[in-house]
N, C-alpha and C positions, 0 to 999 in steps of 0.2 A: 504494499499500499503506499500511495505518496499523500503526503501531508499539503493541503492547499488553502488559500487565503483568498478572500472574497471581499468585496466592499458592494453593498447593494443601498440605492437609494430609492427610497418609496415619497412620491407627492402626490397632491391633490391634481387631478385631471383639469385641464384649463376650463372645462365648460361648468365644474363645480365651485361654490361661492368658499372661498378658502377664509373662514372666520376667525381662525387662529392669525391668520396674515394681516388681515385687517385690523384686529386687536393690536396687534404688536405696531405695526403703522401709525395708527393712531397714537400707542404708547409712545413712539420715538417721535412723533412730530410735535406732540405736546409738551415732551421733556426737553427739547433742544431746537435749535433752529434751522430745520432740514425741510427741503419742500421735494416732491414729488418721489418719495421712497418708493422701489419697488421690492417687494421680498415675497418669497415661498416659504413655507413652512413645511417640513416632511420629517424623515425618518432616516437616520444611515444605521445601516448594520453591517459590522463588521465581523465575519465568518472565518473560522479556521476548522478544518474536517479532514478527513480522509477519503480516498478514492483511488481508484485502480489504475485512471488515466484521466487528462485533462477532460477529455470528452465528458467521460461520466462525470466528473468533478462541476461542470458547466450544465450539465443536465441536472444534476442535483440542486445547483443553486437557481436556477429556470424555477424548478418544481416548488422549493421552498419559496421563492419571489412570488411565484405566483397563489399558491396555496394557502400561504401562512402568512407571510411577513405583508402582503396589500390586499386591498379589497378592490378587485377589478372594476367594481361598479363606480366607485367614486375616485381611485388612486391610480395612477402607472408608477412601474418599475424601471430602475435603469441599473444594470451591473457594471460598475465602474471598474471593477479590476477582477482578475482572477489571474492568479500566479501561485505556481509551484514553490512552497517555502523550504522544502527538504527533497 
């Protein structure tokens, strides 16, 4: 078995109202003189696990992201990294 590291970013779909982002934006703009702040709020997952190959690792990360880490009705996910660490 080989050990892999992956980073997965989950965020709201563009068509879904991001209430956390709106709250953050209002808080920042009331706290300091900043205008037209753009933000996205989401989750970042750092995963370490074992798999037999890079293909098997990628399939595992995709399945985790799709079935467990994100809600496909309102969120999207992106695998930002997948690398063998030993």
